[in-house]
N, C-alpha and C positions, 0 to 999 in steps of 0.2 A: 782379743786383738786379731782383727781379718786384716790380712796381705792385700793390698794395692799391686797391681802392675808395673812394671817399670821398663817405659819407653827409652831407650837409647836413637840416636841419630847418626847412625854410621858414618853416613855424607850425604851429599843434598837427593842422591837416589834411591839411597837402602836406609829402611829402618826396623826397628825389632822392638817386640813387645818380649817378657819374661815376668814367670810367675810362678811358683812354684816348682820349678827348675823345667817346664815347659817353656817353649821359646819357639817365639812365631815369626818369618822375615818378612817385610816390607821390598821388592825390590822393582823399582822403574826401570822397564823395556821398552827399550824404542824397537820400533817396525814400523815407522810411516804412519799409517792411515788408522794403526792397532795398537800403536802405541798405547801403555796403562803399566798401572801397577799387578804386580805378580803375587801372593799369599806362598807365603811355603812353610811347613812345616818339615823343619829338619831338612832330606835333600828332596823329599815329594811337595808338588805341584799340588795346591788344592786349588787357588782359582784367579781368573783374572779378570780383573776389578778398571774400567775408564779411569777414576776418581779416585783420588788418595783416600778421601774419606768413607768412601764405602770400604776400602779394603781395610783402612783400619780399622771400623766393626766388624769385618770378620775376623781381623785378625786375633780382635782383644775378645770375639767369640769362642774364639781356639783356643788360646789362654790362659782362659778362664771358666774352662768344662770341665765340671769334676769338684774346684776348687771349693 
């Protein structure tokens, strides 16, 4: 049986995906015209994305890498 990633909504500005012990967080960060979604693996910033769907795709790829 294959494992499926689990998405959680912490609040309106914070989501997370987990799979096989790996957790990736998406945090909306407001900073004027540069506001957007930051993707974190642990405490490490991986990338900033303008759109939520772009950030979700990246988070899913990171969580499933090597699974």
